[in-house]
N, CA, C, O and the ligand as a Tripos MOL2 file, in Angstrom:
@<TRIPOS>MOLECULE
protein
  249   247    63     0     0
PROTEIN
NO_CHARGES

@<TRIPOS>ATOM
      1 N           7.2760   -4.5760   10.3930 N.3       1 MET1
      2 CA          6.7600   -3.8530   11.5230 C.3       1 MET1
      3 C           5.9910   -4.7950   12.4550 C.2       1 MET1
      4 O           5.0870   -5.4930   11.9950 O.2       1 MET1
      5 N           6.3140   -4.8360   13.7120 N.am      2 PRO2
      6 CA          5.5900   -5.7200   14.6070 C.3       2 PRO2
      7 C           4.1200   -5.2590   14.7220 C.2       2 PRO2
      8 O           3.7950   -4.0730   14.6550 O.2       2 PRO2
      9 N           3.2920   -6.2340   14.8930 N.am      3 TYR3
     10 CA          1.8760   -5.9270   14.9590 C.3       3 TYR3
     11 C           1.3930   -6.0490   16.4130 C.2       3 TYR3
     12 O           1.6280   -7.0740   17.0530 O.2       3 TYR3
     13 N           0.7630   -5.0770   16.9060 N.am      4 TRP4
     14 CA          0.1270   -5.1920   18.2140 C.3       4 TRP4
     15 C          -1.1240   -4.3530   18.2410 C.2       4 TRP4
     16 O          -1.3000   -3.4140   17.4650 O.2       4 TRP4
     17 N          -1.9510   -4.7110   19.1250 N.am      5 SER5
     18 CA         -3.2090   -3.9430   19.2790 C.3       5 SER5
     19 C          -3.6620   -4.1390   20.7540 C.2       5 SER5
     20 O          -3.2180   -5.0530   21.4490 O.2       5 SER5
     21 N          -4.5360   -3.2670   21.1720 N.am      6 MET6
     22 CA         -4.9710   -3.3240   22.5490 C.3       6 MET6
     23 C          -6.2660   -2.5810   22.7140 C.2       6 MET6
     24 O          -6.6990   -1.8320   21.8380 O.2       6 MET6
     25 N          -6.8750   -2.8020   23.8560 N.am      7 TYR7
     26 CA         -8.0590   -2.0270   24.1850 C.3       7 TYR7
     27 C          -7.7110   -0.8830   25.1390 C.2       7 TYR7
     28 O          -6.9570   -1.0670   26.0950 O.2       7 TYR7
     29 N          -8.2520    0.2630   24.8760 N.am      8 CYS8
     30 CA         -8.0040    1.4010   25.7180 C.3       8 CYS8
     31 C          -8.4900    1.0620   27.1580 C.2       8 CYS8
     32 O          -9.5900    0.5390   27.3390 O.2       8 CYS8
     33 N          -7.6640    1.3650   28.1550 N.am      9 ILE9
     34 CA         -7.9880    1.0390   29.5010 C.3       9 ILE9
     35 C          -9.0290    2.0400   30.0880 C.2       9 ILE9
     36 O          -9.5680    1.8520   31.1780 O.2       9 ILE9
     37 N          -9.2720    3.1010   29.3010 N.am     10 TYR10
     38 CA        -10.2530    4.0900   29.8020 C.3      10 TYR10
     39 C         -11.6330    3.9320   29.1320 C.2      10 TYR10
     40 O         -12.6600    3.9280   29.8110 O.2      10 TYR10
     41 N         -11.6440    3.8020   27.8020 N.am     11 CYS11
     42 CA        -12.9330    3.7660   27.1340 C.3      11 CYS11
     43 C         -13.1640    2.4280   26.4110 C.2      11 CYS11
     44 O         -14.2050    2.2360   25.7820 O.2      11 CYS11
     45 N         -12.1810    1.4960   26.5020 N.am     12 SER12
     46 CA        -12.2710    0.1860   25.8670 C.3      12 SER12
     47 C         -12.2540    0.2620   24.3450 C.2      12 SER12
     48 O         -12.5530   -0.7330   23.6850 O.2      12 SER12
     49 N         -11.9160    1.4050   23.7750 N.am     13 GLY13
     50 CA        -11.7910    1.5010   22.3360 C.3      13 GLY13
     51 C         -10.6430    0.6160   21.8730 C.2      13 GLY13
     52 O          -9.6410    0.4500   22.5680 O.2      13 GLY13
     53 N         -10.8220    0.0330   20.6420 N.am     14 PHE14
     54 CA         -9.7840   -0.8930   20.1730 C.3      14 PHE14
     55 C          -8.7660   -0.0900   19.3720 C.2      14 PHE14
     56 O          -9.1000    0.5990   18.4090 O.2      14 PHE14
     57 N          -7.5220   -0.2040   19.8030 N.am     15 ILE15
     58 CA         -6.4520    0.5420   19.1520 C.3      15 ILE15
     59 C          -5.5200   -0.4300   18.4170 C.2      15 ILE15
     60 O          -4.9500   -1.3410   19.0180 O.2      15 ILE15
     61 N          -5.3830   -0.2190   17.1270 N.am     16 ILE16
     62 CA         -4.5690   -1.1200   16.3130 C.3      16 ILE16
     63 C          -3.2280   -0.4840   15.9980 C.2      16 ILE16
     64 O          -3.1720    0.5230   15.2920 O.2      16 ILE16
     65 N          -2.2050   -1.0260   16.4840 N.am     17 ASP17
     66 CA         -0.7820   -0.6840   16.2920 C.3      17 ASP17
     67 C          -0.4490    0.7490   16.4960 C.2      17 ASP17
     68 O           0.5930    1.1980   16.0170 O.2      17 ASP17
     69 N          -1.2750    1.5050   17.1850 N.am     18 GLY18
     70 CA         -0.9180    2.8900   17.5380 C.3      18 GLY18
     71 C          -0.7180    3.8070   16.3590 C.2      18 GLY18
     72 O          -0.1740    4.9020   16.5040 O.2      18 GLY18
     73 N          -1.1520    3.3710   15.1840 N.am     19 LEU19
     74 CA         -1.0220    4.1590   13.9390 C.3      19 LEU19
     75 C           0.4350    4.5270   13.6990 C.2      19 LEU19
     76 O           0.7360    5.6140   13.2040 O.2      19 LEU19
     77 N           1.3220    3.6310   14.0450 N.am     20 LEU20
     78 CA          2.7350    3.9520   13.9360 C.3      20 LEU20
     79 C           3.1920    4.1330   12.5260 C.2      20 LEU20
     80 O           4.1780    4.8220   12.2650 O.2      20 LEU20
     81 N           2.4570    3.4960   11.5760 N.am     21 GLU21
     82 CA          2.8000    3.6540   10.1790 C.3      21 GLU21
     83 C           2.6010    5.0930    9.7110 C.2      21 GLU21
     84 O           3.0730    5.4760    8.6410 O.2      21 GLU21
     85 N           1.9070    5.8760   10.5080 N.am     22 CYS22
     86 CA          1.6580    7.2960   10.1130 C.3      22 CYS22
     87 C           2.8130    8.1900   10.5780 C.2      22 CYS22
     88 O           2.8480    9.3660   10.2160 O.2      22 CYS22
     89 N           3.7210    7.6870   11.3390 N.am     23 VAL23
     90 CA          4.8200    8.5360   11.8300 C.3      23 VAL23
     91 C           5.8260    8.7280   10.6970 C.2      23 VAL23
     92 O           6.2810    7.7780   10.0610 O.2      23 VAL23
     93 N           6.1590   10.0370   10.4700 N.am     24 PRO24
     94 CA          7.1220   10.3090    9.4030 C.3      24 PRO24
     95 C           8.4290    9.6300    9.6090 C.2      24 PRO24
     96 O           8.8450    9.4480   10.7530 O.2      24 PRO24
     97 N           9.1100    9.2410    8.5480 N.am     25 ALA25
     98 CA         10.3650    8.4930    8.6330 C.3      25 ALA25
     99 C          11.3970    9.2070    9.4870 C.2      25 ALA25
    100 O          12.1520    8.5640   10.2160 O.2      25 ALA25
    101 N          11.4360   10.5630    9.4020 N.am     26 ALA26
    102 CA         12.4380   11.3430   10.1330 C.3      26 ALA26
    103 C          12.2100   11.1930   11.6250 C.2      26 ALA26
    104 O          13.1540   11.3480   12.4000 O.2      26 ALA26
    105 N          11.0020   10.8980   12.0520 N.am     27 LYS27
    106 CA         10.7050   10.8140   13.4590 C.3      27 LYS27
    107 C          10.9840    9.4310   13.9750 C.2      27 LYS27
    108 O          11.0680    9.2670   15.1920 O.2      27 LYS27
    109 N          11.1350    8.4280   13.1480 N.am     28 ARG28
    110 CA         11.1980    7.0320   13.5600 C.3      28 ARG28
    111 C          12.5220    6.7310   14.2530 C.2      28 ARG28
    112 O          12.6360    5.7040   14.9220 O.2      28 ARG28
    113 N          13.5080    7.5810   14.1160 N.am     29 SER29
    114 CA         14.7900    7.3080   14.7490 C.3      29 SER29
    115 C          14.8170    7.8310   16.1460 C.2      29 SER29
    116 O          15.7840    7.5910   16.8690 O.2      29 SER29
    117 N          13.8080    8.5300   16.5550 N.am     30 GLU30
    118 CA         13.7420    9.0730   17.9390 C.3      30 GLU30
    119 C          13.4800    7.9360   18.9430 C.2      30 GLU30
    120 O          12.7680    6.9760   18.6490 O.2      30 GLU30
    121 N          14.0740    8.0760   20.1270 N.am     31 PRO31
    122 CA         13.8900    7.0400   21.1650 C.3      31 PRO31
    123 C          12.4330    6.7980   21.4780 C.2      31 PRO31
    124 O          12.0230    5.6550   21.6770 O.2      31 PRO31
    125 N          11.6550    7.8440   21.5250 N.am     32 ALA32
    126 CA         10.2220    7.6680   21.8500 C.3      32 ALA32
    127 C           9.5240    6.7720   20.8900 C.2      32 ALA32
    128 O           8.6520    5.9980   21.2850 O.2      32 ALA32
    129 N           9.8910    6.8540   19.5980 N.am     33 PHE33
    130 CA          9.2850    5.9790   18.6460 C.3      33 PHE33
    131 C           9.6680    4.5460   18.8590 C.2      33 PHE33
    132 O           8.8140    3.6680   18.7290 O.2      33 PHE33
    133 N          10.9030    4.2610   19.1800 N.am     34 ARG34
    134 CA         11.3390    2.8980   19.4150 C.3      34 ARG34
    135 C          10.6470    2.3220   20.6110 C.2      34 ARG34
    136 O          10.2890    1.1440   20.6090 O.2      34 ARG34
    137 N          10.4450    3.1250   21.6470 N.am     35 TRP35
    138 CA          9.7770    2.6350   22.8320 C.3      35 TRP35
    139 C           8.3220    2.2720   22.5060 C.2      35 TRP35
    140 O           7.8000    1.2550   22.9630 O.2      35 TRP35
    141 N           7.7170    3.0920   21.7420 N.am     36 LEU36
    142 CA          6.3440    2.8690   21.3660 C.3      36 LEU36
    143 C           6.2250    1.6590   20.4260 C.2      36 LEU36
    144 O           5.3180    0.8340   20.5360 O.2      36 LEU36
    145 N           7.1680    1.6020   19.5190 N.am     37 PHE37
    146 CA          7.2640    0.5390   18.5320 C.3      37 PHE37
    147 C           7.2340   -0.8070   19.2520 C.2      37 PHE37
    148 O           6.5350   -1.7340   18.8440 O.2      37 PHE37
    149 N           8.0010   -0.8900   20.3210 N.am     38 LYS38
    150 CA          8.1300   -2.1550   21.0050 C.3      38 LYS38
    151 C           7.2620   -2.2210   22.2610 C.2      38 LYS38
    152 O           7.3570   -3.1750   23.0340 O.2      38 LYS38
    153 N           6.4330   -1.2290   22.4630 N.am     39 ALA39
    154 CA          5.5310   -1.1720   23.5880 C.3      39 ALA39
    155 C           6.2980   -1.3720   24.9110 C.2      39 ALA39
    156 O           5.8980   -2.1450   25.7810 O.2      39 ALA39
    157 N           7.3930   -0.6530   25.0130 N.am     40 GLU40
    158 CA          8.2290   -0.7940   26.1910 C.3      40 GLU40
    159 C           7.7670    0.1260   27.3100 C.2      40 GLU40
    160 O           7.0330    1.0930   27.1080 O.2      40 GLU40
    161 N           8.2370   -0.2310   28.5010 N.am     41 SER41
    162 CA          7.9520    0.6040   29.6500 C.3      41 SER41
    163 C           8.4480    2.0380   29.3780 C.2      41 SER41
    164 O           9.5590    2.2310   28.8830 O.2      41 SER41
    165 N           7.6420    3.0020   29.6960 N.am     42 GLY42
    166 CA          8.0590    4.3790   29.4760 C.3      42 GLY42
    167 C           7.4070    4.9800   28.2530 C.2      42 GLY42
    168 O           7.3540    6.2020   28.1140 O.2      42 GLY42
    169 N           6.9110    4.1440   27.3700 N.am     43 ALA43
    170 CA          6.2670    4.6550   26.1420 C.3      43 ALA43
    171 C           4.7810    4.9690   26.4940 C.2      43 ALA43
    172 O           4.2250    4.3990   27.4320 O.2      43 ALA43
    173 N           4.1730    5.8670   25.7360 N.am     44 ALA44
    174 CA          2.7960    6.1740   25.9370 C.3      44 ALA44
    175 C           2.2130    6.6510   24.6020 C.2      44 ALA44
    176 O           2.8980    7.2070   23.7440 O.2      44 ALA44
    177 N           0.9290    6.4020   24.4850 N.am     45 LEU45
    178 CA          0.2520    6.9470   23.2850 C.3      45 LEU45
    179 C          -1.1100    7.4760   23.7040 C.2      45 LEU45
    180 O          -1.6300    7.1260   24.7640 O.2      45 LEU45
    181 N          -1.6620    8.3000   22.8800 N.am     46 ALA46
    182 CA         -2.9580    8.8750   23.1930 C.3      46 ALA46
    183 C          -4.0300    8.0620   22.5010 C.2      46 ALA46
    184 O          -3.9250    7.7340   21.3190 O.2      46 ALA46
    185 N          -5.0730    7.7410   23.2710 N.am     47 CYS47
    186 CA         -6.1740    6.9750   22.7140 C.3      47 CYS47
    187 C          -6.8620    7.8460   21.6150 C.2      47 CYS47
    188 O          -7.1850    9.0050   21.8770 O.2      47 CYS47
    189 N          -7.0790    7.3200   20.4370 N.am     48 PRO48
    190 CA         -7.7420    8.1070   19.3980 C.3      48 PRO48
    191 C          -9.2210    8.3550   19.6720 C.2      48 PRO48
    192 O          -9.8450    9.1950   19.0230 O.2      48 PRO48
    193 N          -9.7820    7.6240   20.6350 N.am     49 TYR49
    194 CA        -11.1990    7.7700   20.9120 C.3      49 TYR49
    195 C         -11.4670    8.7270   22.0780 C.2      49 TYR49
    196 O         -12.3750    9.5560   22.0040 O.2      49 TYR49
    197 N         -10.6890    8.6150   23.1410 N.am     50 CYS50
    198 CA        -11.0170    9.4910   24.2840 C.3      50 CYS50
    199 C          -9.8440   10.4100   24.6120 C.2      50 CYS50
    200 O          -9.9520   11.1870   25.5610 O.2      50 CYS50
    201 N          -8.7690   10.3680   23.9070 N.am     51 ASP51
    202 CA         -7.6070   11.2520   24.1090 C.3      51 ASP51
    203 C          -6.8930   11.0880   25.4490 C.2      51 ASP51
    204 O          -6.0870   11.9290   25.8450 O.2      51 ASP51
    205 N          -7.2020    9.9960   26.1340 N.am     52 GLU52
    206 CA         -6.4360    9.7090   27.3630 C.3      52 GLU52
    207 C          -5.1080    9.1550   26.9870 C.2      52 GLU52
    208 O          -4.9880    8.4460   25.9880 O.2      52 GLU52
    209 N          -4.0840    9.4660   27.7770 N.am     53 LEU53
    210 CA         -2.7420    8.8940   27.5240 C.3      53 LEU53
    211 C          -2.6600    7.5030   28.1860 C.2      53 LEU53
    212 O          -3.0120    7.3020   29.3490 O.2      53 LEU53
    213 N          -2.1730    6.5660   27.3670 N.am     54 ILE54
    214 CA         -2.0320    5.2120   27.8970 C.3      54 ILE54
    215 C          -0.5280    4.8760   27.9340 C.2      54 ILE54
    216 O           0.1440    4.9120   26.9040 O.2      54 ILE54
    217 N          -0.0290    4.5620   29.0840 N.am     55 GLY55
    218 CA          1.3740    4.2490   29.2130 C.3      55 GLY55
    219 C           1.5250    2.7230   29.2450 C.2      55 GLY55
    220 O           0.5920    1.9800   29.5500 O.2      55 GLY55
    221 N           2.7490    2.3000   28.9140 N.am     56 PHE56
    222 CA          3.0520    0.8900   28.9800 C.3      56 PHE56
    223 C           3.8930    0.6030   30.2110 C.2      56 PHE56
    224 O           4.8520    1.3230   30.4880 O.2      56 PHE56
    225 N           3.5440   -0.4430   30.9540 N.am     57 GLY57
    226 CA          4.3100   -0.8630   32.0640 C.3      57 GLY57
    227 C           5.2690   -1.9670   31.6610 C.2      57 GLY57
    228 O           5.5310   -2.1580   30.4730 O.2      57 GLY57
    229 N           5.7780   -2.6710   32.6010 N.am     58 PHE58
    230 CA          6.6480   -3.7990   32.2790 C.3      58 PHE58
    231 C           5.9100   -4.8390   31.5110 C.2      58 PHE58
    232 O           4.7030   -5.0080   31.6860 O.2      58 PHE58
    233 N           6.6190   -5.5520   30.6490 N.am     59 ASN59
    234 CA          6.0100   -6.6050   29.8220 C.3      59 ASN59
    235 C           5.0080   -6.0410   28.7730 C.2      59 ASN59
    236 O           4.2160   -6.8040   28.2210 O.2      59 ASN59
    237 N           5.0370   -4.7750   28.5090 N.am     60 GLY60
    238 CA          4.2140   -4.1910   27.4880 C.3      60 GLY60
    239 C           2.7530   -4.0880   27.8160 C.2      60 GLY60
    240 O           1.9250   -3.8680   26.9310 O.2      60 GLY60
    241 N           2.4150   -4.2510   29.1200 N.am     61 THR61
    242 CA          0.9420   -4.1720   29.4990 C.3      61 THR61
    243 C           0.6100   -2.6850   29.6420 C.2      61 THR61
    244 O           1.3920   -1.8920   30.1660 O.2      61 THR61
    245 N          -0.5580   -2.3530   29.1620 N.am     62 PRO62
    246 CA         -1.0370   -0.9580   29.2460 C.3      62 PRO62
    247 C          -1.3140   -0.5050   30.7010 C.2      62 PRO62
    248 O          -1.7190    0.6350   30.9270 O.2      62 PRO62
    249 ZN         -9.7940    5.5800   25.1320 Zn       63 ZN63
@<TRIPOS>BOND
     1     1     2 1
     2     2     3 1
     3     3     4 2
     4     3     5 am
     5     5     6 1
     6     6     7 1
     7     7     8 2
     8     7     9 am
     9     9    10 1
    10    10    11 1
    11    11    12 2
    12    11    13 am
    13    13    14 1
    14    14    15 1
    15    15    16 2
    16    15    17 am
    17    17    18 1
    18    18    19 1
    19    19    20 2
    20    19    21 am
    21    21    22 1
    22    22    23 1
    23    23    24 2
    24    23    25 am
    25    25    26 1
    26    26    27 1
    27    27    28 2
    28    27    29 am
    29    29    30 1
    30    30    31 1
    31    31    32 2
    32    31    33 am
    33    33    34 1
    34    34    35 1
    35    35    36 2
    36    35    37 am
    37    37    38 1
    38    38    39 1
    39    39    40 2
    40    39    41 am
    41    41    42 1
    42    42    43 1
    43    43    44 2
    44    43    45 am
    45    45    46 1
    46    46    47 1
    47    47    48 2
    48    47    49 am
    49    49    50 1
    50    50    51 1
    51    51    52 2
    52    51    53 am
    53    53    54 1
    54    54    55 1
    55    55    56 2
    56    55    57 am
    57    57    58 1
    58    58    59 1
    59    59    60 2
    60    59    61 am
    61    61    62 1
    62    62    63 1
    63    63    64 2
    64    63    65 am
    65    65    66 1
    66    66    67 1
    67    67    68 2
    68    67    69 am
    69    69    70 1
    70    70    71 1
    71    71    72 2
    72    71    73 am
    73    73    74 1
    74    74    75 1
    75    75    76 2
    76    75    77 am
    77    77    78 1
    78    78    79 1
    79    79    80 2
    80    79    81 am
    81    81    82 1
    82    82    83 1
    83    83    84 2
    84    83    85 am
    85    85    86 1
    86    86    87 1
    87    87    88 2
    88    87    89 am
    89    89    90 1
    90    90    91 1
    91    91    92 2
    92    91    93 am
    93    93    94 1
    94    94    95 1
    95    95    96 2
    96    95    97 am
    97    97    98 1
    98    98    99 1
    99    99   100 2
   100    99   101 am
   101   101   102 1
   102   102   103 1
   103   103   104 2
   104   103   105 am
   105   105   106 1
   106   106   107 1
   107   107   108 2
   108   107   109 am
   109   109   110 1
   110   110   111 1
   111   111   112 2
   112   111   113 am
   113   113   114 1
   114   114   115 1
   115   115   116 2
   116   115   117 am
   117   117   118 1
   118   118   119 1
   119   119   120 2
   120   119   121 am
   121   121   122 1
   122   122   123 1
   123   123   124 2
   124   123   125 am
   125   125   126 1
   126   126   127 1
   127   127   128 2
   128   127   129 am
   129   129   130 1
   130   130   131 1
   131   131   132 2
   132   131   133 am
   133   133   134 1
   134   134   135 1
   135   135   136 2
   136   135   137 am
   137   137   138 1
   138   138   139 1
   139   139   140 2
   140   139   141 am
   141   141   142 1
   142   142   143 1
   143   143   144 2
   144   143   145 am
   145   145   146 1
   146   146   147 1
   147   147   148 2
   148   147   149 am
   149   149   150 1
   150   150   151 1
   151   151   152 2
   152   151   153 am
   153   153   154 1
   154   154   155 1
   155   155   156 2
   156   155   157 am
   157   157   158 1
   158   158   159 1
   159   159   160 2
   160   159   161 am
   161   161   162 1
   162   162   163 1
   163   163   164 2
   164   163   165 am
   165   165   166 1
   166   166   167 1
   167   167   168 2
   168   167   169 am
   169   169   170 1
   170   170   171 1
   171   171   172 2
   172   171   173 am
   173   173   174 1
   174   174   175 1
   175   175   176 2
   176   175   177 am
   177   177   178 1
   178   178   179 1
   179   179   180 2
   180   179   181 am
   181   181   182 1
   182   182   183 1
   183   183   184 2
   184   183   185 am
   185   185   186 1
   186   186   187 1
   187   187   188 2
   188   187   189 am
   189   189   190 1
   190   190   191 1
   191   191   192 2
   192   191   193 am
   193   193   194 1
   194   194   195 1
   195   195   196 2
   196   195   197 am
   197   197   198 1
   198   198   199 1
   199   199   200 2
   200   199   201 am
   201   201   202 1
   202   202   203 1
   203   203   204 2
   204   203   205 am
   205   205   206 1
   206   206   207 1
   207   207   208 2
   208   207   209 am
   209   209   210 1
   210   210   211 1
   211   211   212 2
   212   211   213 am
   213   213   214 1
   214   214   215 1
   215   215   216 2
   216   215   217 am
   217   217   218 1
   218   218   219 1
   219   219   220 2
   220   219   221 am
   221   221   222 1
   222   222   223 1
   223   223   224 2
   224   223   225 am
   225   225   226 1
   226   226   227 1
   227   227   228 2
   228   227   229 am
   229   229   230 1
   230   230   231 1
   231   231   232 2
   232   231   233 am
   233   233   234 1
   234   234   235 1
   235   235   236 2
   236   235   237 am
   237   237   238 1
   238   238   239 1
   239   239   240 2
   240   239   241 am
   241   241   242 1
   242   242   243 1
   243   243   244 2
   244   243   245 am
   245   245   246 1
   246   246   247 1
   247   247   248 2
@<TRIPOS>SUBSTRUCTURE
     1 MET1         2 RESIDUE 1 A MET
     2 PRO2         6 RESIDUE 1 A PRO
     3 TYR3        10 RESIDUE 1 A TYR
     4 TRP4        14 RESIDUE 1 A TRP
     5 SER5        18 RESIDUE 1 A SER
     6 MET6        22 RESIDUE 1 A MET
     7 TYR7        26 RESIDUE 1 A TYR
     8 CYS8        30 RESIDUE 1 A CYS
     9 ILE9        34 RESIDUE 1 A ILE
    10 TYR10       38 RESIDUE 1 A TYR
    11 CYS11       42 RESIDUE 1 A CYS
    12 SER12       46 RESIDUE 1 A SER
    13 GLY13       50 RESIDUE 1 A GLY
    14 PHE14       54 RESIDUE 1 A PHE
    15 ILE15       58 RESIDUE 1 A ILE
    16 ILE16       62 RESIDUE 1 A ILE
    17 ASP17       66 RESIDUE 1 A ASP
    18 GLY18       70 RESIDUE 1 A GLY
    19 LEU19       74 RESIDUE 1 A LEU
    20 LEU20       78 RESIDUE 1 A LEU
    21 GLU21       82 RESIDUE 1 A GLU
    22 CYS22       86 RESIDUE 1 A CYS
    23 VAL23       90 RESIDUE 1 A VAL
    24 PRO24       94 RESIDUE 1 A PRO
    25 ALA25       98 RESIDUE 1 A ALA
    26 ALA26      102 RESIDUE 1 A ALA
    27 LYS27      106 RESIDUE 1 A LYS
    28 ARG28      110 RESIDUE 1 A ARG
    29 SER29      114 RESIDUE 1 A SER
    30 GLU30      118 RESIDUE 1 A GLU
    31 PRO31      122 RESIDUE 1 A PRO
    32 ALA32      126 RESIDUE 1 A ALA
    33 PHE33      130 RESIDUE 1 A PHE
    34 ARG34      134 RESIDUE 1 A ARG
    35 TRP35      138 RESIDUE 1 A TRP
    36 LEU36      142 RESIDUE 1 A LEU
    37 PHE37      146 RESIDUE 1 A PHE
    38 LYS38      150 RESIDUE 1 A LYS
    39 ALA39      154 RESIDUE 1 A ALA
    40 GLU40      158 RESIDUE 1 A GLU
    41 SER41      162 RESIDUE 1 A SER
    42 GLY42      166 RESIDUE 1 A GLY
    43 ALA43      170 RESIDUE 1 A ALA
    44 ALA44      174 RESIDUE 1 A ALA
    45 LEU45      178 RESIDUE 1 A LEU
    46 ALA46      182 RESIDUE 1 A ALA
    47 CYS47      186 RESIDUE 1 A CYS
    48 PRO48      190 RESIDUE 1 A PRO
    49 TYR49      194 RESIDUE 1 A TYR
    50 CYS50      198 RESIDUE 1 A CYS
    51 ASP51      202 RESIDUE 1 A ASP
    52 GLU52      206 RESIDUE 1 A GLU
    53 LEU53      210 RESIDUE 1 A LEU
    54 ILE54      214 RESIDUE 1 A ILE
    55 GLY55      218 RESIDUE 1 A GLY
    56 PHE56      222 RESIDUE 1 A PHE
    57 GLY57      226 RESIDUE 1 A GLY
    58 PHE58      230 RESIDUE 1 A PHE
    59 ASN59      234 RESIDUE 1 A ASN
    60 GLY60      238 RESIDUE 1 A GLY
    61 THR61      242 RESIDUE 1 A THR
    62 PRO62      246 RESIDUE 1 A PRO
    63 ZN63       249 GROUP 0 **** ****
């Protein structure tokens, strides 16, 4: 599993790998999971600290 982490652009909370290891195996085949897995444009995750949605732009930048 690729490792990535980032700081929330809203609250600066440190997010480690989006907790992707918590996603059930059955859900991992969905396109949304692959996008998030690779931090591709179009993927988004909710910050665990402030609940804001963080999307990824081109090159995986938040
Ligand atoms: Zn946040």
